[in-house]
C-alpha positions as CSV (number, residue, x, y, z in Angstrom):
1,M,99.3,106.0,101.7
2,E,99.9,105.1,98.1
3,I,101.2,101.6,97.5
4,V,103.0,100.6,94.4
5,P,100.6,98.0,93.1
6,D,103.1,95.7,91.4
7,H,105.9,95.7,93.9
8,A,105.9,92.5,96.0
9,Y,108.3,93.8,98.7
10,V,106.1,96.8,99.4
11,H,103.1,94.5,100.0
12,Y,105.3,92.2,102.1
13,N,106.6,95.0,104.3
14,L,103.1,96.4,104.8
15,S,102.0,92.9,105.8
16,L,104.7,92.7,108.4
17,A,103.6,96.0,109.9
18,L,100.0,94.9,109.9
19,S,100.9,91.7,111.6
20,K,102.8,93.5,114.3
21,L,99.7,95.6,114.9
22,A,97.6,92.3,115.2
23,R,95.7,93.3,112.1
24,H,96.0,89.8,110.8
25,E,93.1,89.8,108.3
26,Q,94.5,92.8,106.5
27,A,98.0,91.3,106.7
28,V,96.7,88.1,105.0
29,A,95.2,90.2,102.2
30,S,98.5,92.1,101.7
31,Y,100.6,88.9,101.8
32,A,98.3,87.4,99.2
33,K,98.9,90.4,96.9
34,A,102.7,90.0,97.4
35,L,102.5,86.3,96.5
36,A,100.4,87.1,93.4
37,I,103.3,89.3,92.2
38,K,106.2,87.1,93.4
39,P,104.9,83.5,94.1
40,D,108.4,82.2,95.0
41,Y,109.0,84.7,97.9
42,V,109.5,82.1,100.6
43,E,109.3,84.5,103.6
44,T,105.9,85.7,102.4
45,H,104.6,82.1,102.4
46,L,106.0,81.7,106.0
47,N,104.6,84.9,107.3
48,L,101.2,84.4,105.6
49,G,101.1,81.1,107.4
50,N,101.9,82.8,110.7
51,A,99.1,85.4,110.2
52,L,96.7,82.6,109.3
53,R,97.8,80.6,112.4
54,N,97.1,83.7,114.5
55,L,93.6,83.7,113.1
56,Q,93.3,80.0,113.9
57,R,92.8,79.2,110.2
58,W,94.7,76.0,110.5
59,A,94.3,74.4,107.0
60,P,95.3,77.5,105.1
61,A,98.2,78.0,107.4
62,L,99.4,74.5,106.6
63,V,99.1,75.3,102.9
64,S,101.3,78.4,103.3
65,Y,104.0,76.5,105.2
66,D,103.9,73.7,102.6
67,Q,104.3,76.3,99.9
68,A,107.3,77.8,101.7
69,L,108.8,74.3,101.9
70,A,108.1,73.7,98.2
71,V,110.2,76.8,97.5
72,K,112.9,76.1,100.1
73,P,112.8,72.4,101.2
74,D,115.2,72.9,104.1
75,Y,113.4,75.9,105.6
76,A,113.5,75.0,109.3
77,E,111.2,77.8,110.5
78,A,108.5,76.6,108.1
79,Y,108.8,73.0,109.5
80,Y,108.6,74.4,113.1
81,N,105.5,76.5,112.4
82,R,103.9,73.7,110.5
83,G,104.5,71.5,113.5
84,L,102.8,74.1,115.7
85,V,99.7,74.0,113.5
86,L,99.6,70.2,113.4
87,D,99.9,70.1,117.2
88,Q,96.9,72.4,117.4
89,L,94.9,70.2,115.1
90,E,95.8,67.1,117.0
91,R,94.7,68.8,120.3
92,R,91.4,69.7,118.6
93,R,90.9,66.2,117.3
94,R,91.6,64.7,120.7
95,H,89.2,67.0,122.5
96,S,86.5,67.0,119.9
97,P,84.6,63.8,121.1
98,A,84.3,65.2,124.6
99,L,83.1,68.6,123.3
100,T,80.7,66.9,121.0
101,R,79.2,64.9,123.9
102,H,78.9,68.1,125.9
103,W,77.1,70.0,123.2
104,R,74.8,67.0,122.4
105,S,73.7,67.1,126.1
106,G,72.0,70.4,125.4
107,H,74.8,73.0,125.7
108,A,75.1,75.4,122.9
109,M,78.2,75.3,120.7
110,P,79.8,78.7,120.2
111,R,80.0,79.7,116.6
112,C,83.8,80.4,116.7
113,T,84.4,76.9,118.2
114,R,82.1,75.2,115.6
115,N,84.0,77.0,112.8
116,A,87.4,76.1,114.2
117,L,86.4,72.4,114.5
118,I,85.0,72.4,110.9
119,S,88.1,74.1,109.5
120,S,90.4,71.8,111.3
121,S,88.7,68.7,109.8
122,G,88.9,70.1,106.3
123,S,91.3,68.6,103.8
124,I,94.8,70.2,103.2
125,I,95.1,72.0,99.9
126,S,98.5,72.4,98.3
127,G,100.0,74.1,95.3
128,G,99.8,77.4,93.5
129,V,98.2,80.7,94.2
130,G,94.8,79.4,92.9
131,K,94.9,76.7,95.5
132,L,96.0,79.2,98.2
133,R,92.9,81.3,97.3
134,Q,90.8,78.2,97.7
135,G,92.4,77.4,101.0
136,L,91.8,80.9,102.2
137,G,88.1,80.7,101.4
138,G,88.5,83.3,98.6
139,Q,88.8,86.1,101.2
140,T,92.1,87.5,99.9
141,G,91.1,89.2,96.7
142,L,93.5,87.0,94.7
């Protein structure tokens, strides 16, 4: 399939299809391409946040929701999804001490859990596509 490289809506629609197929990593990359072309496309910010949330990449998801709200301050769906992420981070924060005690007692910490705890404790980055790239760990090809 040939994609028009400078058409944000093509990348956005491809991202939606990839998300529906649960190919979230590829969707993230395609959403990032759409935002590089049209950074004020609010739905792209929202759906990028959703894809990142599905990947449990909490801090970058918050960045996306915040950017959606910067474009459209009354965007209820962005507030709702942002709340879902904050709730998830709060649950991790609450359970983190018990898990830490468990792992210190000699049990191994699964890598995916360790990475999720590390990413949930990171700082929130806001503003611009450059900051989005930083929040995504440079994995989007921006």
